[in-house]
PDB file as gemmi writes it, atoms N, CA and C in Angstrom:
CRYST1    1.000    1.000    1.000  90.00  90.00  90.00 P 1                      
ATOM      1  N   MET A   1     -42.702  32.817  32.662  1.00  0.00           N  
ATOM      2  CA  MET A   1     -42.786  34.097  31.986  1.00  0.00           C  
ATOM      3  C   MET A   1     -41.534  34.917  32.277  1.00  0.00           C  
ATOM      4  N   ILE A   2     -41.103  35.647  31.267  1.00  0.00           N  
ATOM      5  CA  ILE A   2     -40.036  36.621  31.459  1.00  0.00           C  
ATOM      6  C   ILE A   2     -40.627  38.002  31.193  1.00  0.00           C  
ATOM      7  N   ASP A   3     -40.011  38.999  31.763  1.00  0.00           N  
ATOM      8  CA  ASP A   3     -40.432  40.385  31.574  1.00  0.00           C  
ATOM      9  C   ASP A   3     -39.378  41.044  30.702  1.00  0.00           C  
ATOM     10  N   ILE A   4     -39.776  41.552  29.533  1.00  0.00           N  
ATOM     11  CA  ILE A   4     -38.845  42.190  28.609  1.00  0.00           C  
ATOM     12  C   ILE A   4     -39.110  43.692  28.622  1.00  0.00           C  
ATOM     13  N   LEU A   5     -38.051  44.463  28.861  1.00  0.00           N  
ATOM     14  CA  LEU A   5     -38.142  45.921  28.899  1.00  0.00           C  
ATOM     15  C   LEU A   5     -37.380  46.486  27.707  1.00  0.00           C  
ATOM     16  N   TYR A   6     -37.973  47.470  27.027  1.00  0.00           N  
ATOM     17  CA  TYR A   6     -37.346  48.115  25.879  1.00  0.00           C  
ATOM     18  C   TYR A   6     -37.071  49.574  26.237  1.00  0.00           C  
ATOM     19  N   PHE A   7     -35.858  50.044  25.955  1.00  0.00           N  
ATOM     20  CA  PHE A   7     -35.463  51.395  26.322  1.00  0.00           C  
ATOM     21  C   PHE A   7     -35.052  52.227  25.112  1.00  0.00           C  
ATOM     22  N   ALA A   8     -35.153  53.543  25.275  1.00  0.00           N  
ATOM     23  CA  ALA A   8     -34.668  54.553  24.323  1.00  0.00           C  
ATOM     24  C   ALA A   8     -35.229  54.310  22.924  1.00  0.00           C  
ATOM     25  N   ARG A   9     -34.361  54.291  21.910  1.00  0.00           N  
ATOM     26  CA  ARG A   9     -34.835  54.196  20.525  1.00  0.00           C  
ATOM     27  C   ARG A   9     -35.558  52.886  20.249  1.00  0.00           C  
ATOM     28  N   LEU A  10     -35.239  51.831  20.994  1.00  0.00           N  
ATOM     29  CA  LEU A  10     -35.953  50.568  20.787  1.00  0.00           C  
ATOM     30  C   LEU A  10     -37.419  50.711  21.188  1.00  0.00           C  
ATOM     31  N   ARG A  11     -37.655  51.350  22.313  1.00  0.00           N  
ATOM     32  CA  ARG A  11     -39.032  51.591  22.759  1.00  0.00           C  
ATOM     33  C   ARG A  11     -39.782  52.416  21.716  1.00  0.00           C  
ATOM     34  N   GLU A  12     -39.108  53.432  21.180  1.00  0.00           N  
ATOM     35  CA  GLU A  12     -39.743  54.297  20.178  1.00  0.00           C  
ATOM     36  C   GLU A  12     -40.029  53.542  18.882  1.00  0.00           C  
ATOM     37  N   ARG A  13     -39.070  52.783  18.408  1.00  0.00           N  
ATOM     38  CA  ARG A  13     -39.238  52.083  17.131  1.00  0.00           C  
ATOM     39  C   ARG A  13     -40.246  50.940  17.214  1.00  0.00           C  
ATOM     40  N   LEU A  14     -40.296  50.280  18.368  1.00  0.00           N  
ATOM     41  CA  LEU A  14     -41.201  49.148  18.532  1.00  0.00           C  
ATOM     42  C   LEU A  14     -42.572  49.560  19.045  1.00  0.00           C  
ATOM     43  N   GLY A  15     -42.652  50.780  19.594  1.00  0.00           N  
ATOM     44  CA  GLY A  15     -43.916  51.246  20.145  1.00  0.00           C  
ATOM     45  C   GLY A  15     -44.347  50.466  21.369  1.00  0.00           C  
ATOM     46  N   LEU A  16     -43.358  49.981  22.114  1.00  0.00           N  
ATOM     47  CA  LEU A  16     -43.627  49.099  23.249  1.00  0.00           C  
ATOM     48  C   LEU A  16     -42.570  49.331  24.319  1.00  0.00           C  
ATOM     49  N   ALA A  17     -42.978  49.517  25.550  1.00  0.00           N  
ATOM     50  CA  ALA A  17     -42.027  49.714  26.646  1.00  0.00           C  
ATOM     51  C   ALA A  17     -41.708  48.404  27.364  1.00  0.00           C  
ATOM     52  N   ARG A  18     -42.678  47.479  27.372  1.00  0.00           N  
ATOM     53  CA  ARG A  18     -42.464  46.211  28.073  1.00  0.00           C  
ATOM     54  C   ARG A  18     -43.453  45.183  27.585  1.00  0.00           C  
ATOM     55  N   GLU A  19     -43.060  43.930  27.754  1.00  0.00           N  
ATOM     56  CA  GLU A  19     -43.970  42.829  27.450  1.00  0.00           C  
ATOM     57  C   GLU A  19     -43.576  41.619  28.280  1.00  0.00           C  
ATOM     58  N   HIS A  20     -44.513  40.729  28.431  1.00  0.00           N  
ATOM     59  CA  HIS A  20     -44.259  39.459  29.115  1.00  0.00           C  
ATOM     60  C   HIS A  20     -44.259  38.363  28.063  1.00  0.00           C  
ATOM     61  N   MET A  21     -43.368  37.396  28.230  1.00  0.00           N  
ATOM     62  CA  MET A  21     -43.275  36.324  27.247  1.00  0.00           C  
ATOM     63  C   MET A  21     -43.093  34.985  27.949  1.00  0.00           C  
ATOM     64  N   ASP A  22     -43.763  33.990  27.433  1.00  0.00           N  
ATOM     65  CA  ASP A  22     -43.629  32.624  27.919  1.00  0.00           C  
ATOM     66  C   ASP A  22     -42.309  32.067  27.393  1.00  0.00           C  
ATOM     67  N   VAL A  23     -41.453  31.585  28.271  1.00  0.00           N  
ATOM     68  CA  VAL A  23     -40.152  31.067  27.826  1.00  0.00           C  
ATOM     69  C   VAL A  23     -40.200  29.584  27.467  1.00  0.00           C  
ATOM     70  N   SER A  24     -41.374  28.995  27.470  1.00  0.00           N  
ATOM     71  CA  SER A  24     -41.474  27.585  27.105  1.00  0.00           C  
ATOM     72  C   SER A  24     -41.333  27.374  25.599  1.00  0.00           C  
ATOM     73  N   GLN A  25     -41.100  28.453  24.855  1.00  0.00           N  
ATOM     74  CA  GLN A  25     -40.963  28.378  23.401  1.00  0.00           C  
ATOM     75  C   GLN A  25     -39.510  28.099  22.992  1.00  0.00           C  
ATOM     76  N   ASN A  26     -38.779  27.333  23.787  1.00  0.00           N  
ATOM     77  CA  ASN A  26     -37.376  27.006  23.523  1.00  0.00           C  
ATOM     78  C   ASN A  26     -36.491  28.245  23.481  1.00  0.00           C  
ATOM     79  N   ILE A  27     -36.814  29.227  24.271  1.00  0.00           N  
ATOM     80  CA  ILE A  27     -35.987  30.423  24.396  1.00  0.00           C  
ATOM     81  C   ILE A  27     -35.144  30.242  25.645  1.00  0.00           C  
ATOM     82  N   GLU A  28     -33.923  29.773  25.442  1.00  0.00           N  
ATOM     83  CA  GLU A  28     -33.074  29.428  26.580  1.00  0.00           C  
ATOM     84  C   GLU A  28     -31.880  30.353  26.753  1.00  0.00           C  
ATOM     85  N   SER A  29     -31.657  31.265  25.800  1.00  0.00           N  
ATOM     86  CA  SER A  29     -30.495  32.147  25.878  1.00  0.00           C  
ATOM     87  C   SER A  29     -30.849  33.512  25.300  1.00  0.00           C  
ATOM     88  N   VAL A  30     -29.986  34.472  25.542  1.00  0.00           N  
ATOM     89  CA  VAL A  30     -30.173  35.813  24.986  1.00  0.00           C  
ATOM     90  C   VAL A  30     -30.212  35.735  23.462  1.00  0.00           C  
ATOM     91  N   ALA A  31     -29.314  34.978  22.859  1.00  0.00           N  
ATOM     92  CA  ALA A  31     -29.283  34.848  21.396  1.00  0.00           C  
ATOM     93  C   ALA A  31     -30.597  34.267  20.869  1.00  0.00           C  
ATOM     94  N   ALA A  32     -31.132  33.266  21.549  1.00  0.00           N  
ATOM     95  CA  ALA A  32     -32.393  32.661  21.127  1.00  0.00           C  
ATOM     96  C   ALA A  32     -33.544  33.647  21.256  1.00  0.00           C  
ATOM     97  N   LEU A  33     -33.531  34.465  22.301  1.00  0.00           N  
ATOM     98  CA  LEU A  33     -34.575  35.471  22.481  1.00  0.00           C  
ATOM     99  C   LEU A  33     -34.528  36.497  21.350  1.00  0.00           C  
ATOM    100  N   LEU A  34     -33.342  37.003  21.049  1.00  0.00           N  
ATOM    101  CA  LEU A  34     -33.214  37.987  19.976  1.00  0.00           C  
ATOM    102  C   LEU A  34     -33.651  37.405  18.640  1.00  0.00           C  
ATOM    103  N   SER A  35     -33.294  36.178  18.382  1.00  0.00           N  
ATOM    104  CA  SER A  35     -33.697  35.506  17.151  1.00  0.00           C  
ATOM    105  C   SER A  35     -35.221  35.373  17.085  1.00  0.00           C  
ATOM    106  N   HIS A  36     -35.830  34.999  18.194  1.00  0.00           N  
ATOM    107  CA  HIS A  36     -37.289  34.867  18.264  1.00  0.00           C  
ATOM    108  C   HIS A  36     -37.974  36.208  18.002  1.00  0.00           C  
ATOM    109  N   LEU A  37     -37.458  37.267  18.597  1.00  0.00           N  
ATOM    110  CA  LEU A  37     -38.050  38.590  18.409  1.00  0.00           C  
ATOM    111  C   LEU A  37     -37.888  39.068  16.967  1.00  0.00           C  
ATOM    112  N   ARG A  38     -36.714  38.849  16.369  1.00  0.00           N  
ATOM    113  CA  ARG A  38     -36.486  39.241  14.970  1.00  0.00           C  
ATOM    114  C   ARG A  38     -37.437  38.525  14.021  1.00  0.00           C  
ATOM    115  N   ALA A  39     -37.767  37.286  14.350  1.00  0.00           N  
ATOM    116  CA  ALA A  39     -38.631  36.475  13.487  1.00  0.00           C  
ATOM    117  C   ALA A  39     -40.059  37.015  13.431  1.00  0.00           C  
ATOM    118  N   ARG A  40     -40.409  37.961  14.273  1.00  0.00           N  
ATOM    119  CA  ARG A  40     -41.733  38.577  14.236  1.00  0.00           C  
ATOM    120  C   ARG A  40     -41.922  39.430  12.981  1.00  0.00           C  
ATOM    121  N   GLY A  41     -40.836  39.774  12.323  1.00  0.00           N  
ATOM    122  CA  GLY A  41     -40.915  40.649  11.147  1.00  0.00           C  
ATOM    123  C   GLY A  41     -40.738  42.097  11.556  1.00  0.00           C  
ATOM    124  N   GLU A  42     -41.193  42.997  10.710  1.00  0.00           N  
ATOM    125  CA  GLU A  42     -41.046  44.429  10.973  1.00  0.00           C  
ATOM    126  C   GLU A  42     -41.982  44.885  12.084  1.00  0.00           C  
ATOM    127  N   PRO A  43     -41.554  45.817  12.921  1.00  0.00           N  
ATOM    128  CA  PRO A  43     -40.285  46.536  12.948  1.00  0.00           C  
ATOM    129  C   PRO A  43     -39.191  45.810  13.725  1.00  0.00           C  
ATOM    130  N   TRP A  44     -39.516  44.613  14.264  1.00  0.00           N  
ATOM    131  CA  TRP A  44     -38.588  43.865  15.099  1.00  0.00           C  
ATOM    132  C   TRP A  44     -37.299  43.489  14.359  1.00  0.00           C  
ATOM    133  N   SER A  45     -37.448  42.996  13.138  1.00  0.00           N  
ATOM    134  CA  SER A  45     -36.272  42.524  12.402  1.00  0.00           C  
ATOM    135  C   SER A  45     -35.288  43.655  12.111  1.00  0.00           C  
ATOM    136  N   THR A  46     -35.786  44.868  11.931  1.00  0.00           N  
ATOM    137  CA  THR A  46     -34.905  46.008  11.689  1.00  0.00           C  
ATOM    138  C   THR A  46     -34.342  46.561  12.999  1.00  0.00           C  
ATOM    139  N   ALA A  47     -35.206  46.799  13.975  1.00  0.00           N  
ATOM    140  CA  ALA A  47     -34.775  47.399  15.238  1.00  0.00           C  
ATOM    141  C   ALA A  47     -33.781  46.522  15.988  1.00  0.00           C  
ATOM    142  N   LEU A  48     -33.926  45.197  15.871  1.00  0.00           N  
ATOM    143  CA  LEU A  48     -33.045  44.263  16.569  1.00  0.00           C  
ATOM    144  C   LEU A  48     -32.155  43.507  15.603  1.00  0.00           C  
ATOM    145  N   GLY A  49     -31.995  44.047  14.386  1.00  0.00           N  
ATOM    146  CA  GLY A  49     -31.220  43.384  13.343  1.00  0.00           C  
ATOM    147  C   GLY A  49     -29.768  43.144  13.725  1.00  0.00           C  
ATOM    148  N   GLU A  50     -29.164  42.228  13.009  1.00  0.00           N  
ATOM    149  CA  GLU A  50     -27.765  41.857  13.264  1.00  0.00           C  
ATOM    150  C   GLU A  50     -26.829  43.060  13.175  1.00  0.00           C  
ATOM    151  N   SER A  51     -27.161  44.038  12.341  1.00  0.00           N  
ATOM    152  CA  SER A  51     -26.284  45.195  12.175  1.00  0.00           C  
ATOM    153  C   SER A  51     -26.531  46.281  13.228  1.00  0.00           C  
ATOM    154  N   GLU A  52     -27.564  46.117  14.037  1.00  0.00           N  
ATOM    155  CA  GLU A  52     -27.882  47.087  15.090  1.00  0.00           C  
ATOM    156  C   GLU A  52     -27.117  46.756  16.369  1.00  0.00           C  
ATOM    157  N   SER A  53     -26.646  47.801  17.047  1.00  0.00           N  
ATOM    158  CA  SER A  53     -25.998  47.606  18.345  1.00  0.00           C  
ATOM    159  C   SER A  53     -27.082  47.611  19.418  1.00  0.00           C  
ATOM    160  N   VAL A  54     -27.246  46.473  20.064  1.00  0.00           N  
ATOM    161  CA  VAL A  54     -28.236  46.335  21.128  1.00  0.00           C  
ATOM    162  C   VAL A  54     -27.556  45.662  22.307  1.00  0.00           C  
ATOM    163  N   LEU A  55     -27.662  46.282  23.461  1.00  0.00           N  
ATOM    164  CA  LEU A  55     -27.156  45.682  24.688  1.00  0.00           C  
ATOM    165  C   LEU A  55     -28.305  44.985  25.397  1.00  0.00           C  
ATOM    166  N   VAL A  56     -27.966  43.915  26.086  1.00  0.00           N  
ATOM    167  CA  VAL A  56     -28.980  43.145  26.806  1.00  0.00           C  
ATOM    168  C   VAL A  56     -28.509  42.962  28.241  1.00  0.00           C  
ATOM    169  N   ALA A  57     -29.430  43.161  29.172  1.00  0.00           N  
ATOM    170  CA  ALA A  57     -29.156  42.891  30.581  1.00  0.00           C  
ATOM    171  C   ALA A  57     -30.171  41.858  31.061  1.00  0.00           C  
ATOM    172  N   VAL A  58     -29.692  40.883  31.795  1.00  0.00           N  
ATOM    173  CA  VAL A  58     -30.555  39.887  32.410  1.00  0.00           C  
ATOM    174  C   VAL A  58     -30.480  40.113  33.911  1.00  0.00           C  
ATOM    175  N   ASN A  59     -31.611  40.426  34.491  1.00  0.00           N  
ATOM    176  CA  ASN A  59     -31.688  40.729  35.924  1.00  0.00           C  
ATOM    177  C   ASN A  59     -30.682  41.811  36.314  1.00  0.00           C  
ATOM    178  N   GLN A  60     -30.627  42.853  35.492  1.00  0.00           N  
ATOM    179  CA  GLN A  60     -29.834  44.062  35.701  1.00  0.00           C  
ATOM    180  C   GLN A  60     -28.322  43.841  35.628  1.00  0.00           C  
ATOM    181  N   GLU A  61     -27.902  42.769  34.956  1.00  0.00           N  
ATOM    182  CA  GLU A  61     -26.486  42.532  34.697  1.00  0.00           C  
ATOM    183  C   GLU A  61     -26.289  42.356  33.203  1.00  0.00           C  
ATOM    184  N   ILE A  62     -25.309  43.066  32.638  1.00  0.00           N  
ATOM    185  CA  ILE A  62     -25.037  42.964  31.201  1.00  0.00           C  
ATOM    186  C   ILE A  62     -24.826  41.494  30.839  1.00  0.00           C  
ATOM    187  N   ALA A  63     -25.475  41.089  29.745  1.00  0.00           N  
ATOM    188  CA  ALA A  63     -25.459  39.691  29.344  1.00  0.00           C  
ATOM    189  C   ALA A  63     -24.771  39.509  28.000  1.00  0.00           C  
ATOM    190  N   ARG A  64     -24.325  38.298  27.761  1.00  0.00           N  
ATOM    191  CA  ARG A  64     -23.736  37.900  26.490  1.00  0.00           C  
ATOM    192  C   ARG A  64     -24.755  37.060  25.726  1.00  0.00           C  
ATOM    193  N   PRO A  65     -24.522  36.811  24.447  1.00  0.00           N  
ATOM    194  CA  PRO A  65     -25.475  36.001  23.679  1.00  0.00           C  
ATOM    195  C   PRO A  65     -25.743  34.620  24.292  1.00  0.00           C  
ATOM    196  N   ASP A  66     -24.742  34.041  24.939  1.00  0.00           N  
ATOM    197  CA  ASP A  66     -24.931  32.707  25.511  1.00  0.00           C  
ATOM    198  C   ASP A  66     -25.469  32.717  26.945  1.00  0.00           C  
ATOM    199  N   THR A  67     -25.781  33.897  27.480  1.00  0.00           N  
ATOM    200  CA  THR A  67     -26.351  33.979  28.830  1.00  0.00           C  
ATOM    201  C   THR A  67     -27.696  33.266  28.841  1.00  0.00           C  
ATOM    202  N   ARG A  68     -27.880  32.393  29.816  1.00  0.00           N  
ATOM    203  CA  ARG A  68     -29.108  31.609  29.936  1.00  0.00           C  
ATOM    204  C   ARG A  68     -30.259  32.474  30.422  1.00  0.00           C  
ATOM    205  N   ILE A  69     -31.452  32.172  29.943  1.00  0.00           N  
ATOM    206  CA  ILE A  69     -32.684  32.842  30.358  1.00  0.00           C  
ATOM    207  C   ILE A  69     -33.580  31.792  30.993  1.00  0.00           C  
ATOM    208  N   LYS A  70     -34.174  32.166  32.131  1.00  0.00           N  
ATOM    209  CA  LYS A  70     -35.078  31.239  32.799  1.00  0.00           C  
ATOM    210  C   LYS A  70     -36.344  31.962  33.241  1.00  0.00           C  
ATOM    211  N   ASP A  71     -37.334  31.197  33.576  1.00  0.00           N  
ATOM    212  CA  ASP A  71     -38.607  31.729  34.030  1.00  0.00           C  
ATOM    213  C   ASP A  71     -38.395  32.721  35.171  1.00  0.00           C  
ATOM    214  N   GLY A  72     -39.058  33.875  35.090  1.00  0.00           N  
ATOM    215  CA  GLY A  72     -38.962  34.891  36.128  1.00  0.00           C  
ATOM    216  C   GLY A  72     -37.899  35.949  35.881  1.00  0.00           C  
ATOM    217  N   ASP A  73     -37.074  35.781  34.853  1.00  0.00           N  
ATOM    218  CA  ASP A  73     -36.011  36.759  34.573  1.00  0.00           C  
ATOM    219  C   ASP A  73     -36.584  38.058  34.020  1.00  0.00           C  
ATOM    220  N   GLU A  74     -35.852  39.135  34.284  1.00  0.00           N  
ATOM    221  CA  GLU A  74     -36.142  40.432  33.679  1.00  0.00           C  
ATOM    222  C   GLU A  74     -35.061  40.687  32.631  1.00  0.00           C  
ATOM    223  N   ILE A  75     -35.480  40.917  31.403  1.00  0.00           N  
ATOM    224  CA  ILE A  75     -34.560  41.144  30.293  1.00  0.00           C  
ATOM    225  C   ILE A  75     -34.728  42.593  29.832  1.00  0.00           C  
ATOM    226  N   ALA A  76     -33.653  43.341  29.787  1.00  0.00           N  
ATOM    227  CA  ALA A  76     -33.698  44.732  29.315  1.00  0.00           C  
ATOM    228  C   ALA A  76     -32.919  44.817  28.006  1.00  0.00           C  
ATOM    229  N   LEU A  77     -33.514  45.455  27.011  1.00  0.00           N  
ATOM    230  CA  LEU A  77     -32.868  45.673  25.719  1.00  0.00           C  
ATOM    231  C   LEU A  77     -32.724  47.175  25.525  1.00  0.00           C  
ATOM    232  N   PHE A  78     -31.495  47.594  25.196  1.00  0.00           N  
ATOM    233  CA  PHE A  78     -31.250  49.030  25.044  1.00  0.00           C  
ATOM    234  C   PHE A  78     -30.056  49.280  24.135  1.00  0.00           C  
ATOM    235  N   PRO A  79     -30.041  50.444  23.483  1.00  0.00           N  
ATOM    236  CA  PRO A  79     -28.903  50.781  22.636  1.00  0.00           C  
ATOM    237  C   PRO A  79     -27.719  51.188  23.509  1.00  0.00           C  
ATOM    238  N   PRO A  80     -26.500  51.056  22.986  1.00  0.00           N  
ATOM    239  CA  PRO A  80     -25.342  51.502  23.744  1.00  0.00           C  
ATOM    240  C   PRO A  80     -25.426  53.003  24.018  1.00  0.00           C  
ATOM    241  N   VAL A  81     -24.889  53.411  25.122  1.00  0.00           N  
ATOM    242  CA  VAL A  81     -24.892  54.823  25.492  1.00  0.00           C  
ATOM    243  C   VAL A  81     -23.486  55.365  25.283  1.00  0.00           C  
ATOM    244  N   THR A  82     -23.394  56.513  24.623  1.00  0.00           N  
ATOM    245  CA  THR A  82     -22.095  57.131  24.431  1.00  0.00           C  
ATOM    246  C   THR A  82     -22.074  58.472  25.140  1.00  0.00           C  
ATOM    247  N   GLY A  83     -20.928  58.854  25.556  1.00  0.00           N  
ATOM    248  CA  GLY A  83     -20.790  60.140  26.237  1.00  0.00           C  
ATOM    249  C   GLY A  83     -19.817  61.031  25.489  1.00  0.00           C  
ATOM    250  N   GLY A  84     -19.790  62.277  25.884  1.00  0.00           N  
ATOM    251  CA  GLY A  84     -18.903  63.162  25.161  1.00  0.00           C  
ATOM    252  C   GLY A  84     -18.232  64.165  26.045  1.00  0.00           C  
TER     253      GLY A  84                                                      
END                                                                             
């Protein structure tokens, strides 16, 4: 199982702050996870769409699409933060 955390506008749009997911569904990378979540349909496909800026952290470290995911990982999804 992995623990997925949703922050800021993602939490609001999805109506979910966290969920647990079985990674035995061939979810081996950040890109595969995002693809799996988008395949759920609305609101997932829009909130996590290709045109949306979403940052991902695996175990509190910023991750790339090819970052591997394994059982027990904590995955955080959040929009980029800008300052002024």
